[in-house]
C-alpha positions as a Markdown table, in Angstrom:
| # | Residue | x | y | z |
|---|---|---|---|---|
| 1 | Met | 117.1 | 108.5 | 82.5 |
| 2 | Asp | 115.2 | 108.3 | 79.2 |
| 3 | Asp | 116.6 | 104.9 | 78.3 |
| 4 | Cys | 116.0 | 103.2 | 81.7 |
| 5 | Thr | 114.1 | 100.0 | 81.0 |
| 6 | Leu | 112.5 | 99.9 | 84.5 |
| 7 | Cys | 111.4 | 103.5 | 84.4 |
| 8 | Thr | 109.6 | 102.7 | 81.1 |
| 9 | Met | 108.0 | 99.7 | 82.7 |
| 10 | Leu | 106.9 | 101.7 | 85.8 |
| 11 | Ala | 105.1 | 104.1 | 83.5 |
| 12 | Gly | 102.9 | 101.2 | 82.2 |
| 13 | Glu | 101.8 | 97.7 | 83.0 |
| 14 | Pro | 104.2 | 94.8 | 82.6 |
| 15 | Glu | 103.0 | 91.5 | 81.1 |
| 16 | Gly | 100.9 | 89.8 | 83.8 |
| 17 | Gly | 100.7 | 93.0 | 85.8 |
| 18 | Trp | 102.5 | 94.2 | 88.9 |
| 19 | Val | 102.8 | 91.6 | 91.7 |
| 20 | Leu | 103.1 | 94.5 | 94.1 |
| 21 | Arg | 103.5 | 98.3 | 94.1 |
| 22 | His | 103.9 | 99.6 | 97.7 |
| 23 | Gly | 105.8 | 102.3 | 99.4 |
| 24 | Gly | 108.1 | 103.1 | 96.5 |
| 25 | Trp | 108.7 | 99.4 | 95.7 |
| 26 | Ala | 107.5 | 97.6 | 92.6 |
| 27 | Ala | 107.6 | 93.8 | 92.1 |
| 28 | Leu | 107.1 | 91.9 | 88.8 |
| 29 | Val | 107.9 | 88.8 | 86.8 |
| 30 | Tyr | 110.9 | 90.4 | 85.1 |
| 31 | Pro | 111.3 | 89.9 | 81.3 |
| 32 | Gly | 114.0 | 87.4 | 80.7 |
| 33 | His | 113.8 | 85.9 | 84.2 |
| 34 | Glu | 110.4 | 84.2 | 84.0 |
| 35 | Val | 111.2 | 81.4 | 86.4 |
| 36 | Pro | 108.1 | 80.2 | 88.3 |
| 37 | Gly | 108.3 | 81.7 | 91.8 |
| 38 | Ser | 110.9 | 84.3 | 90.9 |
| 39 | Ile | 110.0 | 88.0 | 91.4 |
| 40 | Val | 112.2 | 91.0 | 90.9 |
| 41 | Val | 111.6 | 93.8 | 93.4 |
| 42 | Ala | 112.9 | 97.3 | 92.6 |
| 43 | Leu | 112.9 | 100.7 | 94.1 |
| 44 | Glu | 110.8 | 102.9 | 91.9 |
| 45 | Arg | 113.4 | 105.6 | 91.7 |
| 46 | His | 117.1 | 105.5 | 90.7 |
| 47 | Ala | 119.4 | 104.4 | 93.4 |
| 48 | Asp | 122.7 | 102.6 | 92.8 |
| 49 | Gly | 122.6 | 100.3 | 95.8 |
| 50 | Ile | 121.2 | 99.7 | 99.3 |
| 51 | Thr | 123.4 | 102.4 | 100.7 |
| 52 | Asp | 121.5 | 105.0 | 98.6 |
| 53 | Leu | 118.1 | 104.2 | 100.2 |
| 54 | Asp | 116.7 | 106.8 | 102.6 |
| 55 | Arg | 115.5 | 105.5 | 106.0 |
| 56 | Thr | 111.9 | 105.1 | 104.9 |
| 57 | Glu | 112.9 | 103.1 | 101.8 |
| 58 | Ala | 115.3 | 101.0 | 103.8 |
| 59 | Glu | 112.5 | 100.2 | 106.3 |
| 60 | Gly | 110.1 | 99.5 | 103.5 |
| 61 | Tyr | 112.7 | 97.1 | 101.9 |
| 62 | Gly | 112.7 | 95.0 | 105.0 |
| 63 | Val | 108.9 | 94.8 | 105.2 |
| 64 | Val | 108.5 | 94.2 | 101.5 |
| 65 | Ala | 111.2 | 91.5 | 101.5 |
| 66 | Trp | 109.7 | 89.8 | 104.5 |
| 67 | Arg | 106.1 | 89.9 | 103.3 |
| 68 | Leu | 107.1 | 88.8 | 99.8 |
| 69 | Ala | 109.1 | 85.8 | 101.2 |
| 70 | Arg | 106.0 | 84.8 | 103.2 |
| 71 | Ala | 103.8 | 85.1 | 100.1 |
| 72 | Leu | 106.2 | 83.1 | 98.0 |
| 73 | Arg | 106.1 | 80.3 | 100.6 |
| 74 | Ala | 102.3 | 80.4 | 100.7 |
| 75 | Ala | 102.0 | 80.4 | 96.9 |
| 76 | Thr | 104.5 | 77.7 | 96.2 |
| 77 | Gly | 104.7 | 75.6 | 99.4 |
| 78 | Thr | 108.5 | 75.9 | 99.3 |
| 79 | Glu | 110.6 | 75.9 | 102.5 |
| 80 | Arg | 113.4 | 77.9 | 101.0 |
| 81 | Val | 113.1 | 81.5 | 99.7 |
| 82 | Tyr | 116.1 | 83.1 | 98.2 |
| 83 | Leu | 116.8 | 86.8 | 98.3 |
| 84 | Ala | 119.7 | 88.1 | 96.2 |
| 85 | Ala | 120.8 | 91.6 | 95.2 |
| 86 | Phe | 123.6 | 92.2 | 92.7 |
| 87 | Gly | 122.7 | 95.6 | 91.2 |
| 88 | Glu | 124.3 | 95.2 | 87.8 |
| 89 | Ser | 121.6 | 95.6 | 85.2 |
| 90 | Ile | 119.3 | 98.5 | 86.0 |
| 91 | Pro | 120.0 | 101.8 | 87.9 |
| 92 | His | 117.4 | 101.0 | 90.6 |
| 93 | Phe | 118.3 | 99.1 | 93.7 |
| 94 | His | 116.6 | 95.8 | 93.1 |
| 95 | Phe | 116.6 | 92.2 | 94.4 |
| 96 | Leu | 115.4 | 88.8 | 93.3 |
| 97 | Ala | 113.0 | 87.0 | 95.6 |
| 98 | Ala | 112.7 | 83.4 | 94.5 |
| 99 | Ala | 111.0 | 80.2 | 95.8 |
| 100 | Arg | 113.4 | 77.3 | 95.5 |
| 101 | Thr | 111.1 | 74.3 | 95.5 |
| 102 | Asp | 112.2 | 70.8 | 96.5 |
| 103 | Asp | 112.2 | 69.6 | 92.9 |
| 104 | Val | 115.1 | 71.9 | 91.9 |
| 105 | Asp | 118.2 | 69.8 | 91.2 |
| 106 | His | 120.8 | 70.1 | 93.9 |
| 107 | Ala | 123.3 | 71.4 | 91.4 |
| 108 | Leu | 121.0 | 74.4 | 90.8 |
| 109 | Arg | 120.6 | 75.4 | 94.4 |
| 110 | Gly | 122.3 | 78.5 | 96.0 |
| 111 | Pro | 124.1 | 80.6 | 93.4 |
| 112 | Gly | 123.5 | 78.0 | 90.8 |
| 113 | Phe | 119.8 | 78.9 | 90.9 |
| 114 | Val | 120.4 | 82.4 | 89.6 |
| 115 | Leu | 122.9 | 81.2 | 87.0 |
| 116 | Ala | 120.6 | 78.5 | 85.6 |
| 117 | Lys | 117.6 | 80.8 | 85.1 |
| 118 | Asp | 117.5 | 80.2 | 81.4 |
| 119 | Gln | 117.1 | 76.4 | 82.0 |
| 120 | Met | 114.1 | 77.0 | 84.3 |
| 121 | Arg | 112.3 | 79.7 | 82.4 |
| 122 | Asp | 108.6 | 79.1 | 81.8 |
| 123 | Pro | 106.8 | 82.4 | 81.2 |
| 124 | Ala | 103.3 | 81.0 | 81.5 |
| 125 | Ala | 104.0 | 79.2 | 84.7 |
| 126 | Ala | 105.8 | 82.2 | 86.1 |
| 127 | Leu | 102.8 | 84.4 | 85.5 |
| 128 | Ala | 100.4 | 81.8 | 87.1 |
| 129 | Val | 102.6 | 81.6 | 90.2 |
| 130 | Ala | 102.7 | 85.5 | 90.3 |
| 131 | Glu | 98.9 | 85.5 | 90.5 |
| 132 | Arg | 99.1 | 83.2 | 93.5 |
| 133 | Ile | 101.7 | 85.4 | 95.1 |
| 134 | Arg | 99.5 | 88.5 | 94.6 |
| 135 | Ala | 96.7 | 86.6 | 96.3 |
| 136 | Ala | 98.9 | 85.6 | 99.2 |
| 137 | Leu | 100.1 | 89.2 | 99.6 |
| 138 | Ala | 96.5 | 90.4 | 99.7 |
| 139 | Ala | 95.7 | 87.9 | 102.3 |
| 140 | Asp | 98.7 | 89.1 | 104.4 |
| 141 | Gly | 97.5 | 92.7 | 104.0 |
| 142 | Leu | 100.1 | 94.1 | 101.6 |
| 143 | Val | 98.3 | 95.4 | 98.5 |
| 144 | Gly | 98.0 | 98.6 | 96.6 |
| 145 | Ser | 100.5 | 101.4 | 95.8 |
């Protein structure tokens, strides 16, 4: 798809760099969703949903989600890491991995967290946390492409 935003991003370097590119998966602070501790992870090829993953991609999804959740916890000190996949905006299976810290208002927890992203956006802080996430991933042995 020539007009695929993520394909265009994958061909270059997003602001702040890639948090992770590993095994056909790419993670970044996604434009418009710059909430500190929130990372979008996407399959590098087009796939409508989780059922379109091949076995290797599905196994990689589990490993990447688990290691990213651990890195989010290490980078932010949070006890709660959200993983959510809706698959509405880009033609790549993707999910949100987000650290929900204790200071987040109770009304913004659970699904409210995703709905309130505009209230919590802080691009500079999101990129700073992403750097700490990269460091935690490297310490856990998940780096490179």
